[in-house]
N, C-alpha and C positions, 0 to 999 in steps of 0.2 A: 034434741039434736043440736040445738044452738048452744046449749050449755056445754055439750061435749066439745064442739069446735072451739068455743072460747077457751075451754080448759086446755085444748091442744095448742092453741096459739100462745097461751101463757107459758106453756112448757118449752117452746123454742128459744134458743139463746140468741141474743142480738149483739152485733158488732157496733161498738160505740167509739167513734173517732173524735179525738179531742179537737177543739176548734183551732188551737195553735198549729197542729199538724196540717189541718186543711188549708190554712193560710200559707204555709211554706210551700206546699205542693202547687198551689196556684201561682205563686211567684216564679217558681221554676218553669212552669209551662209558659208563662208570659215572657220570660228571658229567652227561652229557646225559640219562641215564635219571633221575637224581635231580631235575634241573630239571623234567622232564616230570611226575614224580610231584607235585612242589610246586605246579606250575601247576594240575594237575587238582584238588588239594586246595583250592586258593584258590577256584577256580570253583565247586566243590561247596559250599564254606562260604557263598559269596555267594548261591548259589541256595537253599541251606537257610535262610539268615537271612531271606530275603524271603518265605518261605512262612509263612502265618498259622498260629498255634498252635491253630487251630480256631475257627471263627466269623469274623464280619466284622471288618474293621479300620476304626476311625473317625478322622476328623480331629478334633483337639481344640484348645481354647483355655482359657486360664486366667482364672478370676475375679480381678478386681483392684478396688482402690478409687481412685476419682477423683471430681472435681467434674463433674457433668452440668449443662449449661445449655441451656435451650430458648429459642430466639430467633425473633422475628417479623422478616421482611425486608420492606423497603419502599424505594422510590426517591423522591427529591425534589430540591429545590434549596435552596441556601444564600441567605440574605438578611440584611440588617441588621435589628436589633430593631425599629426604627421609622424612618419617613421623613417629612419635612415638605416640602411644595411651596411655593415662594416665587415668586409672580407679580409682575409690574410693578404698582405701586399706581396709576400714572397712565399716560396715553398719552404717548409720547415716543420720542425716538431714542436708541439705546443708544450712549453716548459712550465708556465705559471698562469693561473687564472685568477684575476683580482676583482672581477665583477660577477655578480649573480643576478638572476631575474628578480625584478622588483626593486633593485638598488637604484637610487637617484645618483646621477653622475654629472660632472661639469665638463665643458669642452676642454680637451687636452688631457683629461685624466686617463691614466694607464688602465687599460682593461685586461690585457694579457701580454705575455712575452713568449717569443719563440726561442728555441735553442740557438745561441749566438756563436758557438764554437766555429762552425764552418764559415760564418760571416766574418769572424775575426781573422781567420786564416786568409780569406779573400782580400781583406784590407791590407794585411801584411804583404801578401804577394804583389798587390797592386802598387804599394809604396816602394817595394824593392825594384819593380820594373821601372817606376818613375825615376828612382835614383840611378839605375843603369843608363836610362835614356839621357839623364842629365850629364853623366860622365861622358857619354859619346858625343853629346853636343859640345862639351867643353873641348874635347880633343879635336873635333871638326873645326871649332872656332879658332883654335891655335894653328891648325893647318892652314886655315884661310888666311890668318895674319901673316904666316910665313910666305905663302904664295903671293900675297900682295906686296910684301917687301922685295921678293925676288923679281916680281914684275916691274916694280919701280926702278930697281937697279938695272935690269936689262934695258928698260926704256931709256935711262940716262946714257948707258953705253951705246945704244943704237943711235942716239942723237949725235954722238961723237964719231960714229962709223966704226966702233970697236967690236960689234957683234953682228952676226948675220941676221937676215930676216927670219930664217928658220928658227933660231934661238928665241927671237922676240915672240914669234907665234906660239912656241912651246910654253913660254912663261905665261902668256895670256890664257892659254888653254888650262894650265894647271890652276891658275887663280879662279877661273870660271868653275872648274870642277869642285874646288874647295868650297866656293860659295854655294853651289848646288847641294853639296853634302850637308852643309850647315842648315840649309832650308829643310832638307829631308829629315834630319835628326830632330829639328825643332818641332816638325809635325809629329814625329814619334813621341817626343816629350809631351806634346799636348794630349796625345792619345793616352799615354801613361797617366797623366794627371786626371783625365777623365775617368780612367779605370779606378783610380783611388777614390774619386768622389762617388762613383757608382757603388763601389764596395762599401764605403762608409754609409751611403744612403740605404743600401740593402741591410746593413747592420742596424741603422735606425729603424727601418721598417719591421725589424723583428720585434719592436715594441709597438703594440697595437693601442691606439688612443681613441677616446671618444671624440667624434667630429663636432658634437654640439651638446648643449645641456639637455637633459631628459631623464627618462627612466629606462632601465634595461628590461626589454621584453623577452629576448632570446639570448642565451649564452651557452657555450660549449659545456657539456656535463663533466668531462674529465680531462686530465692532462695526458700527455704522451702521444696523442693522435697526430698524424702527419697531415698538415693543412696546406692549402695552396689557393691562389686566386680563383682557379677553375672549379673548386669544390663548393662555391657558394659562400654566403655570409657566415662569419663566426658569431657576430653579435647583431642584434636589431635594437636600435635605440629609438624609443618613442618620445613624443613631446610630453610635457609635464601633465600629470593627472589632474591638475587644478581645473583644466578645461577639457571637456570631452566632446566627441562628435557622435552623432547617431545617424546611421545610414538606413533609411527605410525605403520601401517600395509602395507607391501610391497608385491606386487603381485609376485607369484612364477616365472613368466617370467622375472622379473627384479632383483630378489634377488641375483643372481649370480654375478652381477656387483657392489653390495653394499659392501663396506669394511669399517672397523674401521678407523677413522681418515679422511675420506673424508669430504670435505667442503660442506655445504648446506646453503640454504637460505629459509626463510619462511615468510609468512604473516598471519595476524589475522584480522578478520572482524572489531574488535574494532579500528584498526588503518589502514584504507583503504589507499592504495597508499604508505605505508611504508614497507620497507623490513628489516628483521632482519637476523643476521648471526647465524649459528649453525654448529656443527660438529658431525659426527656419533660416538657414544660412545660404543654401544654394538649391535650385530647382533645375535638374538636368532635362534637356530636351531630347536626348537619345533614349528611345524606349527600350524596355526589356520585353522580349516575347517568349512565352512559354505555351506553345501550341496556339490556342485561341485567346489566351489571357495576355493582356498588355498592361504593363505597369511602367511607372517613371521613377527613377531614383531621386530621392530628396534627402539632402543632408541638413541636419540640425546641429546646433551647438548648445551645450549645456555646461553650467558651472558645477564644479565638484570640489569645493573648498576643503572638505574634510576627507577627501580622497577615498571614499568608500565605494564609489563606482569603479568597476574594473573593465578593461578591454574584453570584449567577447560576451558580455552580459546581454541577454535578450530583453528588449524594451518594447512595451506596448504604448504607443504614442497617440495622443489626441491633439490634433492641430486645430486651433480656433480660427475658423475661416470667416465667421460673421457674428455680430453681436448687436442686440437691441436692448438698450438700458431703459429701466423704468417703463417698460412696455405694458399695455393693457393686454392681459392674457387670459385664456380659457383652456380648460382641458380639451385635448384633441377630440375626444369622443363627442363633445357637444357640436362640433362642426360636421359630424357624420350623421347626426340625428334628424329625422323628420317625423313629426307627430303622425299617427295613423290616418287621421282625417284630412290631412293637408296635402296639397299638390306638391309633388317632388320638384325641386328646382335644381339649378346648376350645382355641382359638388362644392362643398365648403364655401357657400356664398351667403348662408343665413345662420343666424342664431335665433333661439326661441326664448324670448324673455318670459319668465314665469315667476312672479313675486310670491305666489301662494302655493305653487305646485299643482294648481287645479286648472288654470287657464294659461294659454300661451299666446305670445304676440311676436310675429316675425320681425327681425331687425336685419336689414341688408348690411353686409360687412365685406371687407377685403382681408383675406388672411395674409399675415406677414411671416416673419421668421418662426420656425418651429424646431424644437429639440426632440420631437417624437412624443413627448408627454403633454407639453403645453405649447400653445400657438398664439402668436401675437395677432390681435384683431383690431381693425380700424373701421369704425362705422362709416358707411357711405353718406354722401350729402343728404340731409334731411332725416338722418337717424342719429340716435344718441344712446351711448352706453357709458357707464362709469364703474369704477371699482366698487364692489359690494353688491352689484346687481345679480339677481338669481337667474340662472340660465338652465333650461331643461336639457338634460343629456341622455334621457332614456325614460322608458315607462317603468313605474313602480312594479314590483314583483306581483304577479297576478293580474296585471292590467294588460290590455293589448293581446299579445300572443300568450297563449296558455301552454301549460306543460311545465316540466321540471327543468326549466332553463335557468340561466343566471338572472340575477336581480335587475339587470339593466338590458333593455331592448333598444336597438337603434331605430326601431320603428319602420314604417314603410306604408305604402298606399295599400289599403285593403281592397 
């Protein structure tokens, strides 16, 4: 039996693996094992590095120095500094229009002319009446001279007893009547002369002139219309566009901070992204009331050297009412944060110094000027802060309050 088994074993084929192949397979297994160990180590390091070293982790921000500006916002409209209305001085038909809206004009420049035919006839008639009055005055003056000569002759004869008292009285009466007639006709002559001047002035008023330098804002659109002083202005002349005014309404809660001379900036929809400079020129004390809303009119002045700003444009104005230069500032959120395990204190009275984001130390401060995002802070006596200090402004995500909230928590007493 043994010989049979041995014979059977000899008949079975055997797999022979070369030594070189065995060496390569071992190297691959070692490489895979090494990579697995490295990957495990990396994952373990990441997990370990994310674990807090004891205590909560805080979100922090650095103190810095910057200029803080507080502004009051208001909306209003642009306009010229002043405007003058120019009506027709007399009733007449518009014959020519020599100025159009947007045209710059000088004082005395002709803007329009009325039909002057009627005015010319009035001047001629007035001059004719004046000439007739002058003729009558000359006749009356001659009659007066004759009456005076007659009176003188009768007085000489009366002195010699050659004429009666009745004749002397008659001569005196005639001289007085002639003198009165001259006075009356001279008055008529003055009236006639005044009529000439009035007619000539009316003819001159048919020419409408600019009363001052400026730009034409309103002008009649066509000729032929009958105009008169009662129908309102024909032209409106505004001041030069080099300087503009802005009329805004400021809320009563902000008007106490607005003062004459304060710097302002504004923008208009026509030039999006561009900022223009202005200055507060006048603060009105008479309020405007719209139901329960009270506002105060404020006028600003702006330069417009390139004349791109036009009357009527809507302006969004920011008036700078306070400024703190080179101030120590912190983000506003840091003033509203209190760590979970700390006792709450007066609002906006403390900052929490946190150099490493793990521990916090309270610093008593006084808040100063704020622009809504950053606030000026001044350490109280015995406390110290400087630019670059790290300040806690909330809990890191996952710390303190749980859930799918934002990455910053303002904290609170648990």
